[in-house]
Every structure is written in C-alpha cells, then in structure tokens.
N, C-alpha and C positions, 0 to 999 in steps of 0.2 A: 148194861154195857153200852147201848143205844143212846142213852141220855147224854153222854158227854159230846158224842157225835153229832146228835141234832142241835146241841148248842154252837159246835163250831159252823155247821152249816148255815145256822141262822145268822151267826155273826158275819161270816161271809157275804150272805144276802145283803146284810145291811150296809156292809162296806161297798159292795157294788153299786148300791142303790145311791150312796153318799157320793160316790166317784161319778156317776152318771149325773147326778144333779150338779156336782161341781163342773163339770164339762159343760153342761147346759149353760150354768151360770156363766162360765168363762166364756162361751160362744156368744151369749146375748150382750154381755158386759164388756166384750173384749175391745171394743173400740173407744169406751169411757176409759177403761185401762192404759190404753195406748195414750189417750191424751194426757192421762196424768203421769205417764211415764215420760213423754215430751216436755211436759212442764217442768218436771224434776230436773231433766236436763238443760232445759233453757235457763232455769234459776241456777243451775250449777256455773253453767257458762258465763253468767253475768256476775255472779258473786265471786267465784273462784278466779276466772280467767279475764276478766273485764271484756267479754265478748258477747255480740249479738248473734243467737242461735235461732233459726226459723225454719218452720217447714210448712208449705203452703197446703199441701193436703197429705193426710194420713189415714190409712184404713186397713182393714183385715181383709185378706181373700181366702176364705175357708177358717180354719182353727188357727194355723201355724202362719201362714204366710201373709207379710206385710209389704204395702204399697206406700211409698213416699214419693212426693214430687216437689220440686224447687227447694232442695235443702240447701240452706247457706249459713256460713259461720264466718262472721265478719268482727274481728278485734276493735275494740274502740279506736280511733284517730288513727287506724291504719287500714292498707288493703285487705281484700277479701282473701280468705286462708282456704276455704273450700266451698266448692259449688257444685251441685249435682243435679240435674234435670230430673232424671227417673231412677228410682232405686226399688228393687224387689228383692226381699229377703225371708227364709224361713227359719225357725228356731226349733230344735228338738224339745218337744214337752216334756218326754222322760226324762232328760237331762236338766231342764228347768226344774222340775219339780225338787230334785235333790241339790238345788243352788248352783248347778254348773251350766253356764250358758255355751251352746254349740250351734254355730251356725250352720244351717244345711245347704242352702242355695242362695247364691247372690246374682243378681243382675243389675249393672249401672249402664245407662245410656246418656252421653253427653254430661261431661264434669271435669272439674280440673281441681288441683291441690297446686297452690303456688306459694313458694317462700320469697318474700320480697324484704329487701333491705335497702332503705333510704337514709344516707347519713347513718346515723347511730341507731335508728329507729327500725325494729325487726318486726313483722307482722305475725311473728310465732315465738316471741320472747315468753310471753306469760306461759307458754305450754312447756317450758324448758326447766320452769322453776319445780322442784319438788316438794310436795306437802309431808312432812313427816308427822306424825302422832307422836305422843310421850312415850308410848310402849317402843316404838322403833328406834327412837332417840336413846334411851337409856337402857335397852336391852342390845346385846351384841347380836347382830345379824348372822345367822347360820348360812353360809355360802350355798351349802349343797341343796337345801329345802328351799331357799329361795328362788334359786335359778330354776328349780324343777316346777315350782309354781307358776314362776312368770312365762316360762316356754310352754308348759301345758296350756295356760289360757290364752296365750297367742295362737297356737295350733290350733284350738278349739274355734277360735276366731275366723281360723281359713276354712271358707267354705269347701265341703265334698264337691260342689258343683258349681262353677263361676263362669260368667260371661260378661266381660267388659267390652264396650265399644265405646270408640270416641273420648277416651279419658286422657287427659294430660296432666304432666308433673312439670311445673315451670319454676324456674329459678331467676329471678332479677336482683342481682347483687351490685347496687349502685349502677346500673347499666350493664354490668356482665350479664347476658342472658343466654339461658338454656332452655330448651322444650324436649320434653320426651313425652311424644304421643303414643299411647296405646291404642293402636287402630282395632285391634282385637286381642283378646285374651280369654282362652276358653280353657276350662279345666273339667273334664268329663271323663267318667269311668277311670279316674287316677290319672290320666294323660293330660299334659300341659301342651299348649299350641298358643304362640302369640306372634303378633307383628307389631313390631315398634319402630317410630321414626323420629330419629333424634336431630335437632337442628342447634347447632352453637354458631359462634361468630365465623368461624373459617371452615366448617364441614356440614355435611348434610348425609346421614347415613340410614340404612333400613337394618334392624337388629332382630334376632330370632332367639326366644328361650323356647326350649323343647325338650320333653322327658317325663319322667314318671314322678308323681306327687301323690301321697297318701297320708294327709294330715292327722287322721284318726290313728293310724298306725305308727305315726311318727317315723314315717320314711320317705326319702327323697332321691332322686337322681336326674339332676338337670344340667343341660349343656346350653351355653350360651355361644352364638357366633354370628357372622356378619351375613346379611343375604347379598350384599355387593360385593364386588371384588375389593381386595384389600383388608388391612387389618381394621379391627375395632378400635376406634380412638375414645379416649375417655373425655368428656366434656366438662366444662367448667374449671378444672383444676390448671388448666393452662392459663387463663387469664387471672385466675384468683392467686395462684401460688407459683406460677411461672414452671409448673411441672407437666411437661408433656409425657404422656403414657398412650399406650396401645398394645393389643395383643390379638393373636388370631381366634382363640377360643378359650373358654373356661369350663370346666366340669366341676359341679358340686354334689356330693354324693353324702347323704346321711343315713348311715345304716340301722344305728339303735340309738334311742333316747330312753334312759332307766334309771330309776332310783332305788337303791338296796340299802335299807338302814337309813344311814345318815347321810351316805355318799351318794352323788349324783355323777352319772357319766355320760358323755356324748360321744358316739363312735362314727368314723366316716374318713372320708378322703376328699381332696381338692386338687385340681390340677390346672396348669395353664399352660397355652403353647404360643412361643415367639413374643414374650413380654418385651416390650421396648420402653425404656425410661429415659427421659432426659431432664436434668436440673443442675444448675451451675455449682450447687453444692455437693452433688454426686460425683460427676466427672464432666470433662470438657466435650465429651462425644456421647453419643446415643449408646445407652447399655442394654445388651439384648441377652435376654435368658431364653434359650432355645425351648429347653423343657424343664418343667418344675412340677414336683407333687409332694404333697404333705398327707400322709395317712396318720390323722389326728386321734386321740383319745383324750379328751377333756376329763379332768376328775376334779370333783367339789365335794368338801366336807364341810363339817361345821366351822371349822377355822382355818381352811386353806382353799387355794385355787391353784390348779395345776395342768401343765401339759404332762401327761404321763411318758416315763421311761420307753413305753412300749410303741409310743408314736416314732415315726420315720420320716426324714425329708430326704428328698432326693433332687439334685441339681445337676442336670444332665448326667454324667457317670459318677458324679459324688454323692454318697450315701452316708448319712449320718443319724445318730439317735439323740435327740435332745430332750432336756429335762427342765421345765421351768417351774418354779414355785413362788406363791405369796403366803406365807403362814404366820397367823397371829394367834397360835395357843398361848404361847407366853409372851415373847416379843414379836416385832414386826421384822420378819426374815425373807429376804429375797435370795432366792437359789438359782443358779443357772449351771447344767451340765452338758457339755457336747462331747458325744463319743463318735469318731470317724473310725469304722473298723477298717483292718488291713485292706489296703487298695495300691494299686499300681501308681507309681509317681506320674507317668506320663498320661494316664487317664484323669489324674487331678488337673494337670497343666490344661490339657485340651477342653475341659470342662468348666474352666475359668469362664465367668461372662464376657463377652465381646465388649469392648470400649471401656471395661474397668480394670482390666490389666494388660493395657496394650504395650508395656515394655517385656510382656512374656510371651509375646506371639513369635511363635517360629522356634520357641525353646523345645528341647528335648531332653528325657531324662530316663534311667534305667533303675531298677530296684523298685521297693515298696516302703510302704510306711504306715503308720496309724497314729491317731492323735486323740487326747483326753485335756478337755479343760474343766476346771473345777472353780466356780465362783460362789462365794456366799456372802451376804451382806446383811448384818444385823443392825437395824435403825437405831435401837438403843443402846447397842455396845459396837459403835462404828470401827473401834481400834482393834476388834475381831476379825476383821475383814481377811477372806479367803481368797486368795489368786493363785491358782496352779494350773501351769500350762506344761504339757508334756507331748513331745514328738520323738516316736521311737521309729528309726530307720533300720532298713534291711538292704544292705547293699546299694544304697541310693547314691547316685552319681548323676551329675548334669553334665550330657556329651554335648550340646549344643546350645549356645546361648541366643537368647531372642534380641530385641532391640537393644536392651541393657547388656552390652558385654562387660561384664564386671572385670575380665581379663586386661581391660585396657588401663587400669590403675597400676599395673606392673610396668608400664613403658610411657613413652613420651606422649602427651595428647594435648588437645588445644581445649581450654575451659572457658565457658561464656556464661557469666551469671544471667539470669533472667529476673529483673525486678519490675513488677507491676505490669508484666507483660511485654516488657522492653529488653531486647536482647542487649547486653552490654559489651564492651570491648573484649576481644580475645586475648587470653592469658595462657602463654606456652608453658606448660608444666613438664620442664626438663631442664638441663644443665645449658641449653642453647640460650635461655633466658638468663642475662645478668642478674636479675633480682631473684632467680630461684635459690632457694637455701636448703642444702641437704641438713638432715636431722643433726648429724654431728657437728655442723658449723653454727648451731644456735645455741644461744647461753642456756646452760642447765638450769637456770632459774624459771626460763620461759615453759619448758615443758612441764616443770612442777607446778607452777601456777595454773596454768591452763587445764591440766589435767586436775586440779583440785577444784576448780569452779566448774568445769563442765562435765568431767567424768572420771571420779578417782580410781573406780574399779576397771578402767578401759582394758589394761592387759591382763585382766583374769576372767572377764564375762564374756559371753558368746554373741555380742551384740544387744542384750537387753537385760535388764536389772529388775527381778520381781518386784523387790522392795519398793523400787521407784513407781512401777507399775500401781502398786497398792496405794502409796501416797498420792499419785496422779488420780486416782480413780475416787479417793477419798475427797480430796480438794474438788473434782468435779460434781462430785455429789452434793457436797455441802454449798456450793456456789450455783449449783444447777447449770452450769454452763461448762463447756470445754475450757476453762480458765488456767489449765496448768497441763503440760505435756511430760513425757518420761524419755526425753530424748538424750540418746548416748553420742558419743563421737562418731561412731561406725553409723549411726541414723543421719547425723548431720553429712556426712562425708557422701551417703548414697544420695540424701535429698539434692545437694548441691551438684554434683557430677553427673547424676543420671536423671533426675526428676525436676520439676519446677517448684515454685514456692505457693501454688494455688492451694487454696484450704478445700481440699474436697476429700470425700471418702475414698474415692480412687487413689489420690496420691498417697494417702496415709496407708492404705493396704498393700499398695505396691512397695512402699518404703518398708514395711513390716517383713514382706516375703523376701525381698532383695537384700536386705540386711541378714535374715536368716541365712540365705543361701551364701553370700560373702563370709559370713563369720563361721559356719559350721562346714564348709569345703575347701578349707585352708587354701582359697584362691590367692590371697594377698596376705603378707606378714602384717604384724600388728605395727612394726615400725615403718614399714612403707606408708600404711593407711595413715599414721599420724604425720608423716612427712608430706604427705599429699594434703591434708587437712590444713596444715600451718601454711602451705603455700598457695592455698586456693580461697581460704575464708576472707570476708570483707572484713577491713578493721577501720574503715573509715569511707567518706563518700570517694568513690571512684579509686579506691585505694585495696589493692588484692595481693595477698601473701605478706608472709611477716618479711621480706627482702625490701618491699616498697613501705611497710608501716614503719620499720625501725628509722629509715631516712625521713619519712614523712613526718615523725614526731620528733626524733632525736638526732637526725643527722649522722648517724651511725650505723654499723653493721649490726645484724641479728647476734653475731658472737659477743659483742661488746654492750650488751644490755645490762644494766644494773637491776638488783633484785626489785628496787622500787619501781622501775622502768616496765619490769615484766609484770609486776602485780597490777599497775595501772593496765596494761595491754589485756591482761586476762578479764579485768572488769568490765572492758567496753566491749566484748564480743557480743553480749545479747542486743545492744544497740548502738553499732558502731558510727553510724551516721550522724548520732546525736551527741557525740563525744564533747564537744564544746560547751554542753550546758553543766558538766562536772566543774567548770572553773569559773571564777569570779572575775570583777572587772579589773583586778589587777593581774589576771593571767595565773593566779594559783587555785590549786585545787579547793573547791570548797568543803566544809567541815564533813560533811555526810560522806563526801567521797574519800576523804582522808581516813574516816572511821571504817569504811568499808574495806579499805587495803590494810588497815591495822589488824581487823577482824581476821581477813586472810591470812597475814604473815602469822598471827599468833595460831591459828587453826594448824598451818603447815610446820610451826615449832611443835605443836602438841603431837602431831603425827610424825615427827622425826624426818621431815622432807628438808628442812633447814635446820642449821645450829644457831646458837645466840650469837657467835662471831661473825655470822652472816648480816647481822642487823646492825653491827658496829659502823659508825660513821655515816650513816645513811642521810640523805639529802632530799629536801622537797623534789617532788616531779616537775622539772622545767622544760616546757615545749618549745624547742628551739627550730625546728624545722618548718616546712611550708603549713603545718596545722595551724601555725600560731597566727596566721592571716585570718583565721576562721573564728578565733576566740575573740570576743566582745570586750576588749580591753580598754578601759576608759583614758583617753588621753589628758594629761594634766594640762590645767590653764596656765600658759606661761606668764601671764601678768599677776597671776596670784602668787607664782614661785617668786617672781622679781619682788614683789611686795613683802613676802616672807623673810626673803634674803636681807632686803634694807632694815626690817625691824629686828632683825638678828643683829645686824652689824651696830645699830644704835644701843641695843641693850649691852653688847660687848664694850662698847666705849664707855 
C-alpha cells in the first residue's frame, strides 16, 4: 500500500527540482531571453510594418520586472509614431506558463504617441492593414468567440497597477493639431485617478477620469468630467469634420463580460449629461440633449451580433427598447426594432432635444401613446424588406401649437419661399390675391395629372405611404446614399409652408412629425391642403401658384387649361426652374418630354382618370406667355430665307 505513495512523493520531488532548476535557468538567462524577444519584435516591425523599432537599454529587475529605456518606433519615411523615455513593467509568470500574458504593473515616464498625416502620407498606415492567414480567410468567423478572445487579451494587457507621468497623445492632420497630455494617470487598488491637459486650435482644458477599474474581474465604473468651469469640448472633430461637440460629463459602467457556450455578452450602461452638437447636416442650431442613458446588453454568437431587446435607452423622459441585429446564419440580415412603451404625449414633446425640433417649442398635448417600429433587410433578398411603423393613440389631442401653427392653413396667410437661404417675394394665399385659384376653378385635368405624378393615394393615406418608404429605403441602400425620398403632397406642403429647404436631419424629422399631426388630427381637410398646395408651389423661376403659372406659360386661366397643358405642368413640378430645357431651338417639346407626357396620359387612361375621348384632337404644347422669352429659340437667318424663296420661284417658272 505504501509503494504507490512512495512513487508519488518521489515524482513530486523530481517535479519540484525541475521547477526550481527551470526558475534558476530563467533567472540567469532571463536577460538573454529578453534580448531575443526584442530582436523578434524588431524583425517583425521591419518586415511586416516597414518600421524601425529600437530600445536603448533593456534589463530584468528581479524575476518578472522589466526595465526599458528609450523605446522608439519610427515608420520608414514618416514621423515617429511612439517614443518612451522610461518604461517599467511586470508580467505574471504563472499566467505566462499557460500561454496567457497578463501585465501586472506598468510605469511610464516621459513619452508620446503621435498620429501624423502629411498630404496623403500617414505614419500609422502600415498598422491599419490586417494580416489574415488562410484559415481565417476560408473559415467563417465566430463572432462571440472572437470578441471574447480579443477583449480578454486586451484586458489582460491592462495592468492592475499603473502609473503614467508626462505622456502625450498627439494628432497632426495636415496642420490640424490636437494634444492630449496625461500629466498623471494612476490605477492603484482598482481606483483610477487622472489629470489630463488638452490643447487644440481654439481651446485649452483640463480633464479628469475618475472611478473604479478592475481589469482582471472585467468590471469598471468610470466618470469623465472637466476640472475647469464649462463643458468638455471634443477636440479635432471641429477642424476635421466641422462637427462641434461638448458635454458636461460621461459615465461608463461595465458590469459583466462573460461567455456561455457559443454566446458572448457584455452588460453595463453609459450616460451623458448636456451633450451639445453642432453640424450643418444635423441642424442650423446647437442640438442639446440634457440627459441620455443607455443600459446595454451586447450579445454575440457564432453567426450574429446584436444589441439585445433587454437593453433600454432613455432620452430625457423618453424611454425605448431597441433591438439591433446583424445575422449571417443563412443570409445577411439586418434587423431593427424599436418599442416605446405607453407614455404621456406631453412628456414626449418636452423631451425632444433642443435645437432639433424648434417648431415644436411651446406645443402642448394631452393623452398617451405607444410606438413600434419593425425593420428587416435581407441583403440577398432585398425585395422581402420589412418596414412596419405603428403608433397607437389614447385620447391624444394637441391643445396648443408651437412655432408651427398648423391651423393657419385654414385661413388667409402670406407665404414666402426660401431658396438657397434667400427669402423670396410674399405670396398672399387668399381671395384678395387676384391670382389665387380655388380648387373648383382649376381644370379637372390638372388635379388628376398632378396627383398621378406626385401622390396618387393622397386622398386615402394619412401623410405617409409605407410602400413608398420601402422603395425609397431600397434605392438608398443600393446607391449607398440618400438618392430617393418618399415625399407625399402632405410632406411637400409642410416643408413649403412651415419649414425651410435645408437638407438637415432636423428638418426631415420635423417634417415627419408635423405631417403626422396634420394628417391624424383632422386639422385641415384634404381638399384645402390640395388647394393651398396648388397655390403656393413654384411652377417656374419666380412663378408661384397655378394662377401665375397658367398665364406665364399659356396666357389663360387655370380653368381653361387643356389636358396636354396640364400634363406638361405636372411634369415640370420636380424642377420648375429648368423647364426651358424640355424645349428644342424651334420652341417645341423635345422627344423625351413628349414621351414622358404620353406615358403619363397612358397611365391615367389605364387608371380610368381620363377616357379615350379626352385625347381626341390633342395639339402639341405651345408656350405663348412670358415663359417663351426664356426658351432658346433659334432665330431664322433672313438672307437664307430670301435665297430659298428665289430658288423656289425659279423652279416654278
């Protein structure tokens, strides 16, 4: 019975001796091993990244602590990328023995990392190129396992104790310079304390990061705020992208990082106070979000990446549950779902970001609502696109309008178009204007033609056409830009009367909300909306309303317009200031314009809007009004005409 025990004890003794000898060998040869490791890194930098890597002095202090002096990384023919005067670090040997590198402590004194772009040359270009081996290229990546592996490695490289002094991050983008100087960064006993000095073109600030950080247990709770008075300004973006951004504070909390089976999840929350953004593509004013919070759960599997539906977002008093997914199991499928639970309408209005919805300021409402959005796009089957938007109301009523008083559409008002930020001449929308034309005094063909081209379902929809939105989304996805809208007459009316023509996110969002309120609260009848539309839209250069247009082109009243004249007027609505390009140098419509009108009339015949008798006796469109002076009509040569006349006479004789 004792014999096996003796063997076990003997084996343990031998193993202990081997470990001791190994430690002794490591101790005595550790500097040689360190030099070999540095040589490998130097070779890798030269071959793979075309860069010179050098360390003036490198030595061990004890068994696991390493001291480095004058660490420099310089890409060939480019500015220095990294330079550190003194660096001390320690590595966990127990972790190293099982192939896992964990940094224990890190001290850095005097150094910098700089990103420099001169012309098209970047000193960091080589490090952006990913090297893929054949196995990674041919084998489908498992997102959950990949994310967990990368995050674990990164967290292991974050030391449990860290001390940085006089370390700078510098950006020089063709003269656009920003410097972030870390005067002090200390991580000790899982507590983070920093002192940061930021200098950019037009501001100088001191920042502070403070909080809890435990990289080994994968948890953190860090706050970011300004040591000086005022908001934290975001550097570089202003000069580079014309984006001005600032905030009072940010909080980042990581509660759990875990992998269960093939699924990886990351849980926590982030919040921001008084976020201010200014960009000409967003709004003409500063956009301010007072309080925003995102409680997130990122979920990744073998073939999907998602923000789980248990996540919540809060914007002031607005709370919503988002679900976002990218799935490659069978096809490449993008999914977006938004759920706003039942909330008070007034809470929604007061929670809208300042500067983004200026026309809603002062608006008041009663009642409640909830909202759901369901969007799904299959890259391999684009025609199966799903777009479903539903808003359920509960005693919802607008009691007071804001800057955009939709009720004014029911009475007389003055309309002034804005073109390229220039206010145009005033147009009175009312009977006191001699050119104003009531709907029943317009040719019936005009109403049919314009509705066919602009909005066939105007009298049945509530401001939006889901199918049009789907087609618009598909076109924009295919072209990878906003090349097609889904504008109804209701949207055009709101845009013309209450908004500007600026192409900003703010204007589009306001347009959508105002159209919904207009169409779903029975503020204005459809007939009145159409009448105002015909009397304010631009039909040509400085020509507003159908009354002016019918005289400008044909020297007649809107009631006397023929079918072909109405077809013509309907086709120029998208680009009324360029109407003259539809005509040739004889003053006749070009072939493509004739074909467009023929296509439109055939479409109206198929839909029963006109009958075959309406097309009998049709004549070519002839411009007789003041518009004719803008046509590029070729003046006949009188000499040529005379010669032609003489030759004809001779022939007759």
